Every structure is written in C-alpha cells, then in structure tokens.
C-alpha positions as CSV (number, residue, x, y, z in Angstrom):
1,M,125.1,111.4,113.0
2,S,124.7,114.9,113.4
3,D,125.3,116.2,116.9
4,N,121.5,116.9,116.6
5,P,119.5,115.4,119.5
6,Y,116.3,115.5,117.9
7,R,114.3,113.2,115.6
8,K,113.7,114.1,112.7
9,Y,109.4,115.4,112.8
10,S,109.3,115.2,116.4
11,L,109.7,117.2,119.7
12,L,111.5,114.5,121.7
13,P,115.0,113.6,122.1
14,Y,116.6,110.6,120.1
15,T,116.7,108.8,123.7
16,R,115.9,109.1,127.2
17,D,118.9,109.4,128.4
18,K,119.1,112.1,125.8
19,A,116.5,114.1,127.2
20,I,117.2,113.8,131.3
21,A,121.0,115.0,130.4
22,M,119.1,117.7,128.3
23,L,117.1,118.9,131.5
24,R,119.8,118.5,134.2
25,R,122.2,120.4,132.1
26,C,119.1,122.9,132.3
27,W,119.1,122.6,136.1
28,Q,122.5,123.2,136.7
29,V,122.2,126.6,135.4
30,G,118.8,127.2,136.3
31,D,117.8,127.6,132.2
32,T,114.0,127.1,131.8
33,L,114.1,128.0,127.5
34,A,115.2,124.9,126.3
35,V,113.0,122.1,127.7
36,A,110.1,124.9,126.9
37,E,110.6,124.9,123.6
38,W,111.7,121.6,123.5
39,L,107.6,120.6,125.0
40,G,105.9,123.5,123.8
41,V,105.1,125.1,127.3
42,E,105.5,128.4,128.6
43,Y,108.0,128.9,131.7
44,I,106.1,132.0,133.7
45,P,108.9,133.3,136.3
46,P,107.4,134.3,139.7
47,T,107.6,138.2,141.1
48,P,110.5,138.1,143.6
49,P,109.5,138.8,147.6
50,E,110.2,142.8,147.7
51,G,113.5,144.1,150.1
52,M,115.9,141.4,147.9
53,D,118.4,142.8,146.6
54,L,119.6,141.1,143.5
55,S,122.2,138.4,143.9
56,D,119.0,137.8,146.6
57,E,116.8,138.2,143.5
58,W,118.5,135.9,140.6
59,R,119.0,133.2,143.9
60,Y,115.6,133.1,144.4
61,M,114.9,133.1,140.0
62,V,117.4,130.2,139.9
63,E,115.8,127.8,142.5
64,D,112.3,128.2,141.3
65,A,113.4,127.1,137.4
66,R,115.0,124.3,139.4
67,K,111.3,123.4,140.6
68,W,109.7,123.7,137.6
69,L,112.4,121.5,135.8
70,D,112.4,118.9,138.1
71,D,108.5,119.2,138.0
72,I,108.4,118.8,134.6
73,Y,111.3,115.4,135.5
74,H,109.3,113.4,137.2
75,R,106.0,113.9,135.2
76,L,107.8,112.6,132.6
77,Y,110.3,110.5,133.6
78,E,108.9,108.8,137.1
79,P,106.1,106.2,137.4
80,V,102.5,107.1,138.1
81,H,101.9,104.7,141.0
82,A,97.6,103.9,140.9
C-alpha cells in the first residue's frame, strides 16, 4: 500500500485516525492549505490589527489558523447533541 492517505475517488483520508492526524499536523504549524484542499473550502485570513510588529502579526495569523482548524475538527468529529 502506498503512503497516499486518500481513497481513490474520495477527498477523505482512509480512516478517521489519519484524518485527525492530518488535522493535528496542520494545527501544529498553523497550516490551513492541506485541510482547505481536502475539504474544498477556503480559509480567508483576517487582517492583523495595526501597530503589530512582524512577529506579533505572525503569531496572530497562526493563532487564527489554529482556531479555524479547531472549528473544522469540532464540526467533523464531535457529536452533535440534540
């Protein structure tokens, strides 16, 4: 079997564990591209507030990306209580 985590003709990884592992890896580095491509959605980063230096802007952007990834995880893998 190859290292490709995707099923043929499907956007979803083979298993729930592989999908969660991908989300976790993306969260660690604040990368939204793989998840956006996987789900066919677009992440639109916010504009950082004025007056931030470059490192603060970077921190702000990574924090927002992680928040977006957390929301994706909760929508996909946490049960909805009626």
